Structures are given as C-alpha cells and as structure tokens.
PyMOL CGO cylinders between C-alpha atoms (Angstrom):
from pymol import cmd
from pymol.cgo import CYLINDER

trace = [
    CYLINDER, 15.12, 19.46, 34.67, 12.07, 17.11, 35.53, 0.3, 1, 1, 1, 1, 1, 1,
    CYLINDER, 12.07, 17.11, 35.53, 13.23, 15.84, 38.59, 0.3, 1, 1, 1, 1, 1, 1,
    CYLINDER, 13.23, 15.84, 38.59, 11.64, 17.34, 41.63, 0.3, 1, 1, 1, 1, 1, 1,
    CYLINDER, 11.64, 17.34, 41.63, 15.27, 18.89, 42.83, 0.3, 1, 1, 1, 1, 1, 1,
    CYLINDER, 15.27, 18.89, 42.83, 14.71, 20.50, 39.57, 0.3, 1, 1, 1, 1, 1, 1,
    CYLINDER, 14.71, 20.50, 39.57, 11.24, 21.87, 39.80, 0.3, 1, 1, 1, 1, 1, 1,
    CYLINDER, 11.24, 21.87, 39.80, 12.19, 22.92, 43.90, 0.3, 1, 1, 1, 1, 1, 1,
    CYLINDER, 12.19, 22.92, 43.90, 14.80, 25.14, 42.33, 0.3, 1, 1, 1, 1, 1, 1,
    CYLINDER, 14.80, 25.14, 42.33, 12.67, 26.60, 39.87, 0.3, 1, 1, 1, 1, 1, 1,
    CYLINDER, 12.67, 26.60, 39.87, 9.85, 27.14, 42.56, 0.3, 1, 1, 1, 1, 1, 1,
    CYLINDER, 9.85, 27.14, 42.56, 11.42, 28.37, 44.54, 0.3, 1, 1, 1, 1, 1, 1,
    CYLINDER, 11.42, 28.37, 44.54, 13.53, 31.27, 42.08, 0.3, 1, 1, 1, 1, 1, 1,
    CYLINDER, 13.53, 31.27, 42.08, 10.27, 33.08, 41.54, 0.3, 1, 1, 1, 1, 1, 1,
    CYLINDER, 10.27, 33.08, 41.54, 9.56, 33.60, 45.25, 0.3, 1, 1, 1, 1, 1, 1,
    CYLINDER, 9.56, 33.60, 45.25, 7.60, 30.29, 46.10, 0.3, 1, 1, 1, 1, 1, 1,
    CYLINDER, 7.60, 30.29, 46.10, 8.00, 29.67, 50.41, 0.3, 1, 1, 1, 1, 1, 1,
    CYLINDER, 8.00, 29.67, 50.41, 8.37, 26.13, 50.06, 0.3, 1, 1, 1, 1, 1, 1,
    CYLINDER, 8.37, 26.13, 50.06, 9.43, 23.70, 47.57, 0.3, 1, 1, 1, 1, 1, 1,
    CYLINDER, 9.43, 23.70, 47.57, 6.45, 22.29, 45.55, 0.3, 1, 1, 1, 1, 1, 1,
    CYLINDER, 6.45, 22.29, 45.55, 7.03, 18.12, 45.81, 0.3, 1, 1, 1, 1, 1, 1,
    CYLINDER, 7.03, 18.12, 45.81, 3.40, 17.84, 45.91, 0.3, 1, 1, 1, 1, 1, 1,
    CYLINDER, 3.40, 17.84, 45.91, 2.99, 20.19, 43.37, 0.3, 1, 1, 1, 1, 1, 1,
    CYLINDER, 2.99, 20.19, 43.37, 5.89, 18.56, 41.70, 0.3, 1, 1, 1, 1, 1, 1,
    CYLINDER, 5.89, 18.56, 41.70, 4.02, 14.84, 41.68, 0.3, 1, 1, 1, 1, 1, 1,
    CYLINDER, 4.02, 14.84, 41.68, 0.20, 16.08, 40.67, 0.3, 1, 1, 1, 1, 1, 1,
    CYLINDER, 0.20, 16.08, 40.67, 2.05, 17.83, 37.50, 0.3, 1, 1, 1, 1, 1, 1,
    CYLINDER, 2.05, 17.83, 37.50, 4.38, 14.05, 36.34, 0.3, 1, 1, 1, 1, 1, 1,
    CYLINDER, 4.38, 14.05, 36.34, 0.92, 12.55, 36.76, 0.3, 1, 1, 1, 1, 1, 1,
    CYLINDER, 0.92, 12.55, 36.76, -0.97, 15.24, 34.58, 0.3, 1, 1, 1, 1, 1, 1,
    CYLINDER, -0.97, 15.24, 34.58, 1.70, 14.43, 32.06, 0.3, 1, 1, 1, 1, 1, 1,
    CYLINDER, 1.70, 14.43, 32.06, 1.50, 10.46, 32.87, 0.3, 1, 1, 1, 1, 1, 1,
    CYLINDER, 1.50, 10.46, 32.87, -2.14, 10.33, 31.74, 0.3, 1, 1, 1, 1, 1, 1,
    CYLINDER, -2.14, 10.33, 31.74, -2.60, 7.45, 29.93, 0.3, 1, 1, 1, 1, 1, 1,
    CYLINDER, -2.60, 7.45, 29.93, -4.72, 9.66, 27.42, 0.3, 1, 1, 1, 1, 1, 1,
    CYLINDER, -4.72, 9.66, 27.42, -1.57, 11.24, 26.58, 0.3, 1, 1, 1, 1, 1, 1,
    CYLINDER, -1.57, 11.24, 26.58, 1.06, 9.64, 23.48, 0.3, 1, 1, 1, 1, 1, 1,
    CYLINDER, 1.06, 9.64, 23.48, 2.93, 12.94, 22.38, 0.3, 1, 1, 1, 1, 1, 1,
    CYLINDER, 2.93, 12.94, 22.38, 1.92, 15.56, 25.06, 0.3, 1, 1, 1, 1, 1, 1,
    CYLINDER, 1.92, 15.56, 25.06, 3.66, 13.97, 27.36, 0.3, 1, 1, 1, 1, 1, 1,
    CYLINDER, 3.66, 13.97, 27.36, 6.78, 13.53, 29.97, 0.3, 1, 1, 1, 1, 1, 1,
    CYLINDER, 6.78, 13.53, 29.97, 8.95, 12.83, 26.31, 0.3, 1, 1, 1, 1, 1, 1,
    CYLINDER, 8.95, 12.83, 26.31, 7.13, 16.78, 24.90, 0.3, 1, 1, 1, 1, 1, 1,
    CYLINDER, 7.13, 16.78, 24.90, 7.96, 18.02, 28.59, 0.3, 1, 1, 1, 1, 1, 1,
    CYLINDER, 7.96, 18.02, 28.59, 11.67, 16.74, 28.40, 0.3, 1, 1, 1, 1, 1, 1,
    CYLINDER, 11.67, 16.74, 28.40, 12.67, 17.70, 24.66, 0.3, 1, 1, 1, 1, 1, 1,
    CYLINDER, 12.67, 17.70, 24.66, 11.62, 21.57, 25.96, 0.3, 1, 1, 1, 1, 1, 1,
    CYLINDER, 11.62, 21.57, 25.96, 13.85, 21.16, 28.37, 0.3, 1, 1, 1, 1, 1, 1,
    CYLINDER, 13.85, 21.16, 28.37, 16.55, 20.72, 26.65, 0.3, 1, 1, 1, 1, 1, 1,
    CYLINDER, 16.55, 20.72, 26.65, 16.52, 23.37, 24.05, 0.3, 1, 1, 1, 1, 1, 1,
    CYLINDER, 16.52, 23.37, 24.05, 15.73, 25.75, 27.29, 0.3, 1, 1, 1, 1, 1, 1,
    CYLINDER, 15.73, 25.75, 27.29, 19.12, 25.05, 28.86, 0.3, 1, 1, 1, 1, 1, 1,
    CYLINDER, 19.12, 25.05, 28.86, 20.91, 26.52, 25.68, 0.3, 1, 1, 1, 1, 1, 1,
    CYLINDER, 20.91, 26.52, 25.68, 19.40, 29.38, 25.58, 0.3, 1, 1, 1, 1, 1, 1,
    CYLINDER, 19.40, 29.38, 25.58, 20.68, 32.68, 27.97, 0.3, 1, 1, 1, 1, 1, 1,
    CYLINDER, 20.68, 32.68, 27.97, 18.05, 34.85, 29.65, 0.3, 1, 1, 1, 1, 1, 1,
    CYLINDER, 18.05, 34.85, 29.65, 18.11, 35.74, 33.01, 0.3, 1, 1, 1, 1, 1, 1,
    CYLINDER, 18.11, 35.74, 33.01, 18.59, 33.56, 36.26, 0.3, 1, 1, 1, 1, 1, 1,
    CYLINDER, 18.59, 33.56, 36.26, 14.30, 35.13, 37.33, 0.3, 1, 1, 1, 1, 1, 1,
    CYLINDER, 14.30, 35.13, 37.33, 13.40, 34.62, 33.07, 0.3, 1, 1, 1, 1, 1, 1,
    CYLINDER, 13.40, 34.62, 33.07, 14.77, 30.90, 33.22, 0.3, 1, 1, 1, 1, 1, 1,
    CYLINDER, 14.77, 30.90, 33.22, 12.70, 29.70, 36.34, 0.3, 1, 1, 1, 1, 1, 1,
    CYLINDER, 12.70, 29.70, 36.34, 9.58, 31.69, 34.45, 0.3, 1, 1, 1, 1, 1, 1,
    CYLINDER, 9.58, 31.69, 34.45, 9.40, 29.41, 31.68, 0.3, 1, 1, 1, 1, 1, 1,
    CYLINDER, 9.40, 29.41, 31.68, 10.70, 26.02, 33.17, 0.3, 1, 1, 1, 1, 1, 1,
    CYLINDER, 10.70, 26.02, 33.17, 7.35, 26.89, 35.32, 0.3, 1, 1, 1, 1, 1, 1,
    CYLINDER, 7.35, 26.89, 35.32, 5.42, 27.83, 32.47, 0.3, 1, 1, 1, 1, 1, 1,
    CYLINDER, 5.42, 27.83, 32.47, 6.54, 24.50, 30.70, 0.3, 1, 1, 1, 1, 1, 1,
    CYLINDER, 6.54, 24.50, 30.70, 5.45, 22.85, 33.67, 0.3, 1, 1, 1, 1, 1, 1,
    CYLINDER, 5.45, 22.85, 33.67, 2.08, 23.62, 33.80, 0.3, 1, 1, 1, 1, 1, 1,
    CYLINDER, 2.08, 23.62, 33.80, 1.72, 24.35, 29.44, 0.3, 1, 1, 1, 1, 1, 1,
    CYLINDER, 1.72, 24.35, 29.44, -0.24, 21.39, 28.90, 0.3, 1, 1, 1, 1, 1, 1,
    CYLINDER, -0.24, 21.39, 28.90, -0.59, 20.31, 32.79, 0.3, 1, 1, 1, 1, 1, 1,
    CYLINDER, -0.59, 20.31, 32.79, -4.06, 19.83, 31.83, 0.3, 1, 1, 1, 1, 1, 1,
    CYLINDER, -4.06, 19.83, 31.83, -4.52, 17.88, 28.14, 0.3, 1, 1, 1, 1, 1, 1,
    CYLINDER, -4.52, 17.88, 28.14, -8.26, 17.03, 26.78, 0.3, 1, 1, 1, 1, 1, 1,
    CYLINDER, -8.26, 17.03, 26.78, -7.55, 16.95, 23.46, 0.3, 1, 1, 1, 1, 1, 1,
    CYLINDER, -7.55, 16.95, 23.46, -11.97, 16.69, 23.40, 0.3, 1, 1, 1, 1, 1, 1,
    CYLINDER, -11.97, 16.69, 23.40, -11.82, 20.10, 25.13, 0.3, 1, 1, 1, 1, 1, 1,
    CYLINDER, -11.82, 20.10, 25.13, -10.73, 23.45, 23.36, 0.3, 1, 1, 1, 1, 1, 1,
    CYLINDER, -10.73, 23.45, 23.36, -9.77, 25.37, 26.69, 0.3, 1, 1, 1, 1, 1, 1,
    CYLINDER, -9.77, 25.37, 26.69, -6.61, 23.26, 28.02, 0.3, 1, 1, 1, 1, 1, 1,
    CYLINDER, -6.61, 23.26, 28.02, -4.01, 26.16, 27.61, 0.3, 1, 1, 1, 1, 1, 1,
    CYLINDER, -4.01, 26.16, 27.61, -6.42, 28.41, 30.52, 0.3, 1, 1, 1, 1, 1, 1,
    CYLINDER, -6.42, 28.41, 30.52, -7.51, 26.34, 32.29, 0.3, 1, 1, 1, 1, 1, 1,
    CYLINDER, -7.51, 26.34, 32.29, -3.60, 25.18, 32.84, 0.3, 1, 1, 1, 1, 1, 1,
    CYLINDER, -3.60, 25.18, 32.84, -2.58, 29.09, 32.55, 0.3, 1, 1, 1, 1, 1, 1,
    CYLINDER, -2.58, 29.09, 32.55, -5.83, 29.64, 35.23, 0.3, 1, 1, 1, 1, 1, 1,
    CYLINDER, -5.83, 29.64, 35.23, -4.16, 26.76, 37.94, 0.3, 1, 1, 1, 1, 1, 1,
    CYLINDER, -4.16, 26.76, 37.94, -0.41, 27.82, 37.36, 0.3, 1, 1, 1, 1, 1, 1,
    CYLINDER, -0.41, 27.82, 37.36, -1.00, 30.99, 38.82, 0.3, 1, 1, 1, 1, 1, 1,
    CYLINDER, -1.00, 30.99, 38.82, -3.31, 30.13, 41.48, 0.3, 1, 1, 1, 1, 1, 1,
    CYLINDER, -3.31, 30.13, 41.48, -0.35, 27.53, 42.46, 0.3, 1, 1, 1, 1, 1, 1,
    CYLINDER, -0.35, 27.53, 42.46, 2.30, 30.44, 42.91, 0.3, 1, 1, 1, 1, 1, 1,
    CYLINDER, 2.30, 30.44, 42.91, 0.18, 32.58, 44.75, 0.3, 1, 1, 1, 1, 1, 1,
    CYLINDER, 0.18, 32.58, 44.75, -1.22, 29.83, 46.86, 0.3, 1, 1, 1, 1, 1, 1,
    CYLINDER, -1.22, 29.83, 46.86, 2.84, 29.46, 47.71, 0.3, 1, 1, 1, 1, 1, 1,
    CYLINDER, 2.84, 29.46, 47.71, 4.42, 32.84, 48.04, 0.3, 1, 1, 1, 1, 1, 1,
    CYLINDER, 4.42, 32.84, 48.04, 5.19, 33.99, 44.70, 0.3, 1, 1, 1, 1, 1, 1,
    CYLINDER, 5.19, 33.99, 44.70, 4.26, 37.31, 43.93, 0.3, 1, 1, 1, 1, 1, 1,
    CYLINDER, 4.26, 37.31, 43.93, 0.79, 37.92, 42.32, 0.3, 1, 1, 1, 1, 1, 1,
    CYLINDER, 0.79, 37.92, 42.32, 3.24, 39.93, 39.03, 0.3, 1, 1, 1, 1, 1, 1,
    CYLINDER, 3.24, 39.93, 39.03, 5.84, 37.29, 38.34, 0.3, 1, 1, 1, 1, 1, 1,
    CYLINDER, 5.84, 37.29, 38.34, 2.03, 34.36, 39.25, 0.3, 1, 1, 1, 1, 1, 1,
    CYLINDER, 2.03, 34.36, 39.25, 0.72, 36.83, 36.16, 0.3, 1, 1, 1, 1, 1, 1,
    CYLINDER, 0.72, 36.83, 36.16, 3.72, 37.04, 33.81, 0.3, 1, 1, 1, 1, 1, 1,
    CYLINDER, 3.72, 37.04, 33.81, 4.46, 32.50, 33.77, 0.3, 1, 1, 1, 1, 1, 1,
    CYLINDER, 4.46, 32.50, 33.77, 0.03, 32.52, 33.32, 0.3, 1, 1, 1, 1, 1, 1,
    CYLINDER, 0.03, 32.52, 33.32, 0.32, 34.99, 30.54, 0.3, 1, 1, 1, 1, 1, 1,
    CYLINDER, 0.32, 34.99, 30.54, 3.36, 32.81, 29.84, 0.3, 1, 1, 1, 1, 1, 1,
    CYLINDER, 3.36, 32.81, 29.84, 1.72, 29.96, 29.16, 0.3, 1, 1, 1, 1, 1, 1,
    CYLINDER, 1.72, 29.96, 29.16, -1.73, 31.39, 27.04, 0.3, 1, 1, 1, 1, 1, 1,
    CYLINDER, -1.73, 31.39, 27.04, 0.94, 32.12, 24.36, 0.3, 1, 1, 1, 1, 1, 1,
    CYLINDER, 0.94, 32.12, 24.36, 0.97, 28.74, 22.88, 0.3, 1, 1, 1, 1, 1, 1,
    CYLINDER, 0.97, 28.74, 22.88, -2.26, 29.00, 22.40, 0.3, 1, 1, 1, 1, 1, 1,
    CYLINDER, -2.26, 29.00, 22.40, -1.83, 30.81, 18.64, 0.3, 1, 1, 1, 1, 1, 1,
    CYLINDER, -1.83, 30.81, 18.64, 1.86, 30.17, 18.74, 0.3, 1, 1, 1, 1, 1, 1,
    CYLINDER, 1.86, 30.17, 18.74, 2.32, 33.58, 17.65, 0.3, 1, 1, 1, 1, 1, 1,
    CYLINDER, 2.32, 33.58, 17.65, 5.50, 36.17, 18.01, 0.3, 1, 1, 1, 1, 1, 1,
    CYLINDER, 5.50, 36.17, 18.01, 6.57, 37.69, 21.10, 0.3, 1, 1, 1, 1, 1, 1,
    CYLINDER, 6.57, 37.69, 21.10, 7.81, 41.30, 21.66, 0.3, 1, 1, 1, 1, 1, 1,
    CYLINDER, 7.81, 41.30, 21.66, 9.34, 39.48, 25.73, 0.3, 1, 1, 1, 1, 1, 1,
    CYLINDER, 9.34, 39.48, 25.73, 12.36, 37.47, 25.21, 0.3, 1, 1, 1, 1, 1, 1,
    CYLINDER, 12.36, 37.47, 25.21, 11.76, 35.05, 27.08, 0.3, 1, 1, 1, 1, 1, 1,
    CYLINDER, 11.76, 35.05, 27.08, 7.96, 34.41, 26.10, 0.3, 1, 1, 1, 1, 1, 1,
    CYLINDER, 7.96, 34.41, 26.10, 9.21, 33.75, 22.82, 0.3, 1, 1, 1, 1, 1, 1,
    CYLINDER, 9.21, 33.75, 22.82, 11.83, 31.05, 23.67, 0.3, 1, 1, 1, 1, 1, 1,
    CYLINDER, 11.83, 31.05, 23.67, 8.84, 29.24, 25.30, 0.3, 1, 1, 1, 1, 1, 1,
    CYLINDER, 8.84, 29.24, 25.30, 7.28, 29.94, 22.33, 0.3, 1, 1, 1, 1, 1, 1,
    CYLINDER, 7.28, 29.94, 22.33, 9.41, 28.82, 20.19, 0.3, 1, 1, 1, 1, 1, 1,
    CYLINDER, 9.41, 28.82, 20.19, 10.22, 25.73, 22.15, 0.3, 1, 1, 1, 1, 1, 1,
    CYLINDER, 10.22, 25.73, 22.15, 6.91, 24.34, 22.61, 0.3, 1, 1, 1, 1, 1, 1,
    CYLINDER, 6.91, 24.34, 22.61, 7.04, 24.56, 18.29, 0.3, 1, 1, 1, 1, 1, 1,
    CYLINDER, 7.04, 24.56, 18.29, 10.69, 23.02, 18.33, 0.3, 1, 1, 1, 1, 1, 1,
    CYLINDER, 10.69, 23.02, 18.33, 8.60, 19.09, 17.42, 0.3, 1, 1, 1, 1, 1, 1,
    CYLINDER, 8.60, 19.09, 17.42, 7.65, 20.52, 13.87, 0.3, 1, 1, 1, 1, 1, 1,
    CYLINDER, 7.65, 20.52, 13.87, 12.34, 21.15, 12.81, 0.3, 1, 1, 1, 1, 1, 1,
    CYLINDER, 12.34, 21.15, 12.81, 12.97, 17.87, 14.59, 0.3, 1, 1, 1, 1, 1, 1,
    CYLINDER, 12.97, 17.87, 14.59, 14.89, 15.05, 12.83, 0.3, 1, 1, 1, 1, 1, 1,
    CYLINDER, 14.89, 15.05, 12.83, 12.31, 13.54, 10.88, 0.3, 1, 1, 1, 1, 1, 1,
    CYLINDER, 12.31, 13.54, 10.88, 12.24, 10.60, 11.98, 0.3, 1, 1, 1, 1, 1, 1,
    CYLINDER, 12.24, 10.60, 11.98, 11.19, 12.59, 15.74, 0.3, 1, 1, 1, 1, 1, 1,
    CYLINDER, 11.19, 12.59, 15.74, 9.20, 14.50, 13.81, 0.3, 1, 1, 1, 1, 1, 1,
    CYLINDER, 9.20, 14.50, 13.81, 6.79, 11.22, 11.69, 0.3, 1, 1, 1, 1, 1, 1,
    CYLINDER, 6.79, 11.22, 11.69, 6.64, 9.84, 15.52, 0.3, 1, 1, 1, 1, 1, 1,
    CYLINDER, 6.64, 9.84, 15.52, 5.77, 12.78, 16.66, 0.3, 1, 1, 1, 1, 1, 1,
    CYLINDER, 5.77, 12.78, 16.66, 2.68, 13.17, 14.59, 0.3, 1, 1, 1, 1, 1, 1,
    CYLINDER, 2.68, 13.17, 14.59, 1.50, 9.38, 14.76, 0.3, 1, 1, 1, 1, 1, 1,
    CYLINDER, 1.50, 9.38, 14.76, 1.41, 10.25, 18.63, 0.3, 1, 1, 1, 1, 1, 1,
    CYLINDER, 1.41, 10.25, 18.63, -0.67, 13.61, 18.10, 0.3, 1, 1, 1, 1, 1, 1,
    CYLINDER, -0.67, 13.61, 18.10, -3.02, 11.14, 15.86, 0.3, 1, 1, 1, 1, 1, 1,
    CYLINDER, -3.02, 11.14, 15.86, -3.67, 8.65, 18.52, 0.3, 1, 1, 1, 1, 1, 1,
    CYLINDER, -3.67, 8.65, 18.52, -4.96, 11.43, 21.26, 0.3, 1, 1, 1, 1, 1, 1,
    CYLINDER, -4.96, 11.43, 21.26, -7.34, 12.63, 18.29, 0.3, 1, 1, 1, 1, 1, 1,
    CYLINDER, -7.34, 12.63, 18.29, -7.89, 8.79, 17.57, 0.3, 1, 1, 1, 1, 1, 1,
    CYLINDER, -7.89, 8.79, 17.57, -11.59, 10.10, 18.78, 0.3, 1, 1, 1, 1, 1, 1,
    CYLINDER, -11.59, 10.10, 18.78, -11.42, 11.99, 15.95, 0.3, 1, 1, 1, 1, 1, 1,
    CYLINDER, -11.42, 11.99, 15.95, -13.37, 9.88, 12.68, 0.3, 1, 1, 1, 1, 1, 1,
    CYLINDER, -13.37, 9.88, 12.68, -9.91, 9.98, 9.44, 0.3, 1, 1, 1, 1, 1, 1,
    CYLINDER, -9.91, 9.98, 9.44, -11.84, 12.01, 7.09, 0.3, 1, 1, 1, 1, 1, 1,
    CYLINDER, -11.84, 12.01, 7.09, -12.68, 14.70, 9.92, 0.3, 1, 1, 1, 1, 1, 1,
    CYLINDER, -12.68, 14.70, 9.92, -8.94, 14.72, 10.96, 0.3, 1, 1, 1, 1, 1, 1,
    CYLINDER, -8.94, 14.72, 10.96, -7.47, 15.10, 7.65, 0.3, 1, 1, 1, 1, 1, 1,
    CYLINDER, -7.47, 15.10, 7.65, -9.19, 17.89, 7.37, 0.3, 1, 1, 1, 1, 1, 1,
    CYLINDER, -9.19, 17.89, 7.37, -8.66, 19.94, 10.48, 0.3, 1, 1, 1, 1, 1, 1,
    CYLINDER, -8.66, 19.94, 10.48, -4.80, 18.88, 10.65, 0.3, 1, 1, 1, 1, 1, 1,
    CYLINDER, -4.80, 18.88, 10.65, -4.31, 19.72, 7.84, 0.3, 1, 1, 1, 1, 1, 1,
    CYLINDER, -4.31, 19.72, 7.84, -5.78, 23.29, 7.80, 0.3, 1, 1, 1, 1, 1, 1,
    CYLINDER, -5.78, 23.29, 7.80, -3.68, 23.37, 11.35, 0.3, 1, 1, 1, 1, 1, 1,
    CYLINDER, -3.68, 23.37, 11.35, -0.26, 22.75, 9.89, 0.3, 1, 1, 1, 1, 1, 1,
    CYLINDER, -0.26, 22.75, 9.89, -1.31, 24.43, 6.93, 0.3, 1, 1, 1, 1, 1, 1,
    CYLINDER, -1.31, 24.43, 6.93, -2.13, 27.65, 8.51, 0.3, 1, 1, 1, 1, 1, 1,
    CYLINDER, -2.13, 27.65, 8.51, 2.52, 27.07, 9.92, 0.3, 1, 1, 1, 1, 1, 1,
    CYLINDER, 2.52, 27.07, 9.92, 3.68, 27.03, 7.05, 0.3, 1, 1, 1, 1, 1, 1,
    CYLINDER, 3.68, 27.03, 7.05, 1.68, 30.13, 5.42, 0.3, 1, 1, 1, 1, 1, 1,
    CYLINDER, 1.68, 30.13, 5.42, 3.41, 31.32, 8.27, 0.3, 1, 1, 1, 1, 1, 1,
    CYLINDER, 3.41, 31.32, 8.27, 5.84, 33.98, 6.58, 0.3, 1, 1, 1, 1, 1, 1,
    CYLINDER, 5.84, 33.98, 6.58, 7.98, 32.81, 10.34, 0.3, 1, 1, 1, 1, 1, 1,
    CYLINDER, 7.98, 32.81, 10.34, 7.51, 30.26, 12.55, 0.3, 1, 1, 1, 1, 1, 1,
    CYLINDER, 7.51, 30.26, 12.55, 10.38, 30.97, 14.96, 0.3, 1, 1, 1, 1, 1, 1,
    CYLINDER, 10.38, 30.97, 14.96, 10.56, 34.52, 16.23, 0.3, 1, 1, 1, 1, 1, 1,
    CYLINDER, 10.56, 34.52, 16.23, 14.34, 33.99, 17.75, 0.3, 1, 1, 1, 1, 1, 1,
    CYLINDER, 14.34, 33.99, 17.75, 17.14, 34.01, 15.38, 0.3, 1, 1, 1, 1, 1, 1,
    CYLINDER, 17.14, 34.01, 15.38, 18.85, 31.16, 17.13, 0.3, 1, 1, 1, 1, 1, 1,
    CYLINDER, 18.85, 31.16, 17.13, 15.41, 28.96, 16.59, 0.3, 1, 1, 1, 1, 1, 1,
    CYLINDER, 15.41, 28.96, 16.59, 15.13, 30.44, 12.85, 0.3, 1, 1, 1, 1, 1, 1,
    CYLINDER, 15.13, 30.44, 12.85, 18.71, 28.59, 12.06, 0.3, 1, 1, 1, 1, 1, 1,
    CYLINDER, 18.71, 28.59, 12.06, 18.35, 26.07, 13.75, 0.3, 1, 1, 1, 1, 1, 1,
    CYLINDER, 18.35, 26.07, 13.75, 14.76, 24.31, 12.93, 0.3, 1, 1, 1, 1, 1, 1,
    CYLINDER, 14.76, 24.31, 12.93, 13.02, 27.26, 10.06, 0.3, 1, 1, 1, 1, 1, 1,
    CYLINDER, 13.02, 27.26, 10.06, 13.92, 25.08, 6.78, 0.3, 1, 1, 1, 1, 1, 1,
    CYLINDER, 13.92, 25.08, 6.78, 13.65, 21.33, 8.24, 0.3, 1, 1, 1, 1, 1, 1,
    CYLINDER, 13.65, 21.33, 8.24, 9.52, 22.38, 9.96, 0.3, 1, 1, 1, 1, 1, 1,
    CYLINDER, 9.52, 22.38, 9.96, 9.36, 23.62, 6.32, 0.3, 1, 1, 1, 1, 1, 1,
    CYLINDER, 9.36, 23.62, 6.32, 10.14, 20.79, 4.68, 0.3, 1, 1, 1, 1, 1, 1,
    CYLINDER, 10.14, 20.79, 4.68, 7.97, 18.63, 7.94, 0.3, 1, 1, 1, 1, 1, 1,
    CYLINDER, 7.97, 18.63, 7.94, 5.09, 20.14, 7.53, 0.3, 1, 1, 1, 1, 1, 1,
    CYLINDER, 5.09, 20.14, 7.53, 5.36, 19.42, 3.89, 0.3, 1, 1, 1, 1, 1, 1,
    CYLINDER, 5.36, 19.42, 3.89, 5.40, 16.06, 3.99, 0.3, 1, 1, 1, 1, 1, 1,
    CYLINDER, 5.40, 16.06, 3.99, 2.75, 15.19, 6.68, 0.3, 1, 1, 1, 1, 1, 1,
    CYLINDER, 2.75, 15.19, 6.68, 0.46, 17.24, 4.18, 0.3, 1, 1, 1, 1, 1, 1,
    CYLINDER, 0.46, 17.24, 4.18, 1.31, 15.25, 1.05, 0.3, 1, 1, 1, 1, 1, 1,
    CYLINDER, 1.31, 15.25, 1.05, 0.46, 12.20, 3.36, 0.3, 1, 1, 1, 1, 1, 1,
    CYLINDER, 0.46, 12.20, 3.36, -3.02, 13.87, 4.39, 0.3, 1, 1, 1, 1, 1, 1,
    CYLINDER, -3.02, 13.87, 4.39, -3.50, 14.44, 0.72, 0.3, 1, 1, 1, 1, 1, 1,
    CYLINDER, -3.50, 14.44, 0.72, -5.59, 17.13, -0.29, 0.3, 1, 1, 1, 1, 1, 1,
]
cmd.load_cgo(trace, "trace")
C-alpha cells in the first residue's frame, strides 16, 4: 500500500484530479529522513497491513489511507506541532488537487485525532487511531525494537529527563480504561499492549 499505484488510487478516490505522483515522492522522502528511527516507512507499512483488514467503505478506506500517509509526514522530535503541520499540509495539498473541501477537512481532522489518540465516535477515525496505536500491542520483539527506535529519535534528550517524560507518556496510556476503541483491535491487541507497557515502565524504573 505504500507504492505509488496504491497511493494514486487512494488520492484519486478522494476526488483528486491526478494521481499525485510527485507528492507521493515527497512523502516517501519525508518518511525516509535520516533522523527518523521509528516514524519511518517500516511504521507506515505496518499501518497499511492493518488497514487492509478493516471493514470500511471504499471512501472511508481512501480517507484513512491518505491520513496515514500524512499523519507523521512532518516529524521533528524537538517540536510539538508535527501533527498540526502535517494535517495542514494534507488539507492544503488535497484542496489544490481538486479534492472537495469537506473531504480535505475530514482528512485534516483525522490526522489531528492522532495527537492524543482519544476514542472516536466515527468508525474511520477510530480505525486510524487504533492503527497508529497498534505498536503498543505488537509482539514482544517488535515492541521492544520500537521502544529503542523511539529513544534514538529522542537522542538529544538527556537520559534522566527521557525516563521521566517517557514514563509519563506510557503511564497515561496504561491508566486508560481502554486503549483501543474498536472491538476488533481491543480483542487483538489490548492485553498484549498492557503487558508491553508494564514491561517498558519497569525498564524505565520508578
């Protein structure tokens, strides 16, 4: 799903006049930046593998696909506005390509839902949020790998400061009554995600 043909199919399904091949190349370059270690094409591929198994309308599936492409298009660990910049870029490009403004805004709103990963009443938005959080419920080896990758992205943060901040983030997830809003993701990933979070927190220390 990250090849240009799949991208163009989803882009056109939103209402774009053309396939957006040059935009696809720009996005691939973004996801391939040297400072990235977790937020890479590996993460994007894993997201699309999960999207293929979710029952959505063709229109919804295309919206989620484009939102996935853009959701971490801008990624600078030193900034706190990456999602907003990415969402704004997606909306801007979509409107310029002829996508109806309402659809472009919907994609924008989907991306913004990945800021705090809160439950969504909208099925497609919930699918996007669950997909983005699926790494928490990954198999042990992949979760531990992702933990190390995220740490490398924040290599500029001193270890003591990192441990405090990372504990806060992971504990906030663990304290939620439910991590995954959809029943499918809840049954597949919830239990393992909580085990992974507890193990990571133990590594970080008290």
